[in-house]
C-alpha positions as CSV (number, residue, x, y, z in Angstrom):
1,M,0.0,0.0,0.0
2,A,1.3,3.3,-1.0
3,L,0.8,6.5,1.0
4,A,-1.5,9.2,-0.3
5,K,0.2,12.0,-2.2
6,E,-0.9,14.5,0.4
7,Q,0.6,12.4,3.3
8,T,3.9,12.1,1.4
9,E,4.1,15.8,0.7
10,M,3.3,16.6,4.3
11,L,6.1,14.3,5.6
12,V,8.6,15.7,3.0
13,S,7.8,19.3,4.0
14,K,8.0,18.4,7.7
15,F,11.3,16.4,7.7
16,G,13.0,17.7,4.6
17,A,15.0,20.8,3.8
18,N,12.4,21.8,1.2
19,E,9.4,20.4,-0.7
20,K,11.5,18.4,-3.2
21,D,14.0,16.9,-0.7
22,T,12.7,13.3,-0.9
23,G,16.2,11.8,-0.8
24,N,16.9,13.0,2.7
25,V,17.4,10.1,5.2
26,N,15.0,11.7,7.7
27,V,12.3,11.9,5.0
28,Q,12.9,8.3,3.9
29,I,12.6,7.0,7.5
30,A,9.5,9.1,8.1
31,I,7.8,7.8,5.0
32,L,8.7,4.2,5.7
33,T,7.5,4.6,9.3
34,E,4.1,5.8,8.1
35,R,3.8,2.9,5.6
36,I,4.8,0.4,8.3
37,R,2.1,1.8,10.6
38,E,-0.6,1.5,7.9
39,L,0.5,-2.0,6.9
40,T,0.5,-3.1,10.6
41,D,-3.1,-2.0,10.9
42,H,-3.9,-4.0,7.8
43,Y,-2.3,-7.2,9.0
44,T,-4.0,-7.1,12.3
45,R,-7.3,-7.4,10.5
46,F,-6.1,-9.8,7.8
47,K,-3.9,-12.3,9.6
48,K,-3.7,-14.8,6.7
49,D,-2.1,-12.3,4.2
50,K,1.3,-14.0,4.5
51,S,2.6,-12.8,1.2
52,G,1.9,-9.2,2.1
53,Q,3.6,-9.7,5.5
54,R,6.8,-10.4,3.7
55,G,6.6,-6.9,2.2
56,L,6.1,-5.4,5.6
57,L,9.3,-7.2,6.9
58,I,11.2,-5.8,3.9
59,L,10.1,-2.3,4.8
60,V,11.1,-2.8,8.5
61,G,14.6,-4.0,7.4
62,R,15.0,-1.0,5.1
63,R,14.1,1.4,7.8
64,R,16.4,-0.4,10.3
65,R,19.3,0.0,7.8
66,L,18.6,3.7,7.3
67,L,18.4,4.3,11.1
68,K,21.7,2.6,11.5
69,Y,23.2,4.8,8.9
70,L,21.8,7.9,10.5
71,Q,23.0,6.8,13.9
72,R,26.5,6.4,12.6
73,T,26.6,9.7,10.7
74,N,24.5,12.1,12.9
75,L,23.8,10.8,16.4
76,E,21.9,13.9,17.6
77,G,19.7,14.0,14.5
78,Y,19.0,10.3,15.0
79,R,17.9,10.8,18.6
80,A,15.7,13.7,17.6
81,L,14.1,11.7,14.8
82,I,13.5,8.7,17.0
83,K,11.8,10.9,19.6
84,E,9.6,12.8,17.0
85,L,8.5,9.6,15.2
86,G,7.8,7.8,18.5
87,L,10.1,4.9,17.9
88,R,11.9,3.0,20.6
89,K,10.1,4.3,23.6
């Protein structure tokens, strides 16, 4: 499931430097987090959708790799992003 265009634009404007800054690590992590939340809701209702759950696990792994990169390169930015997105409470 893809995010709505308005949701994506809102996340890019919130976490990016400008409206076209979709390659920023913070923006990518925010978009992946929102997709993971939507898919998690979907899979709690449809437990037998095993092929789709694989896609969810792929997204979680991609977000984890981006978070590790951000932690290595910008520790303060990593901590701020984790707090803002509500990850790792």
